C-alpha positions in Angstrom: -8.4 4.6 12.3 -7.5 7.4 14.7 -4.6 9.7 14.2 -2.8 8.1 17.1 -2.6 4.8 15.2 -1.2 6.1 11.9 2.5 5.9 11.5 3.2 9.2 9.8 6.4 7.8 8.2 4.9 4.8 6.6 4.1 4.0 2.9 2.5 0.8 1.7 2.9 -0.2 -1.9 1.0 -2.8 -4.0 3.9 -5.3 -4.8 7.7 -5.7 -4.8 8.6 -3.7 -7.9 6.7 -0.6 -6.7 8.2 -1.2 -3.2 11.7 -1.2 -4.6 11.2 2.0 -6.6 9.5 3.8 -3.7 12.2 2.7 -1.3 14.9 4.1 -3.5 13.0 7.4 -3.9 12.3 8.1 -0.3 15.6 6.5 1.0 15.3 6.5 4.8 12.5 9.1 5.2 9.7 6.5 5.3 9.2 2.9 6.3 8.1 1.3 3.0 5.9 -1.8 3.2 4.4 -4.1 0.5 0.8 -5.3 0.5 1.3 -8.3 -1.8 4.0 -10.6 -0.4 6.9 -11.6 -2.5 6.2 -14.9 -4.1 2.5 -14.3 -4.3 0.7 -14.1 -7.7 -0.3 -10.4 -7.8 -3.2 -11.0 -10.1 -4.8 -13.6 -7.8 -4.1 -11.8 -4.6 -7.1 -11.0 -2.4 -6.6 -8.7 0.5 -7.3 -10.0 4.0 -8.8 -8.1 6.8 -5.4 -8.0 8.4 -3.7 -6.6 5.3 -6.4 -3.8 5.1 -6.0 -3.0 8.8 -2.1 -3.0 8.4 -2.6 -0.6 5.4 -4.7 1.7 7.5 -1.7 2.4 9.7 0.1 3.9 6.6 -0.6 7.4 5.5 0.3 6.8 1.8 -0.6 4.0 -0.5 1.4 3.7 -3.8 -0.5 1.8 -6.4 0.0 0.5 -9.9 -3.2 2.0 -11.4 -5.4 -0.2 -13.6 -3.1 -3.3 -13.3 -4.5 -4.1 -9.8 -7.6 -1.9 -10.0 -10.1 -4.4 -8.5 -7.8 -5.1 -5.4 -6.8 -1.4 -5.0 -10.4 -0.2 -5.2 -11.5 -2.5 -2.3 -8.5 -1.3 -0.2 -8.9 2.4 -1.0 -12.6 2.2 -0.1 -11.8 0.6 3.2 -9.1 3.2 3.9 -10.8 6.4 2.7 -8.4 8.7 4.6 -5.2 7.4 3.0 -3.4 9.4 0.3 -3.1 7.4 -2.9 -0.3 7.8 -5.4 -0.7 6.1 -8.7 2.8 5.1 -9.8 1.9 4.6 -13.5 
């Protein structure tokens, strides 16, 4: 993804609890998005092409470490330029 497409003020998190904590930490400095929609079973979630493309527009990805490692590994590999923060 080119630098023109990246929203410099965007963070994507894995799921709602991480989104909530991240939002409270960054207040209004960043637009915080969530990868796994509320109501979805996080352990069964499989990223779509659209979700990976949407994530590529963020410059930070806040993860839950080993809890979602298989999902996160795929996403991080597809977005090698993204800064990853392990919230564990």
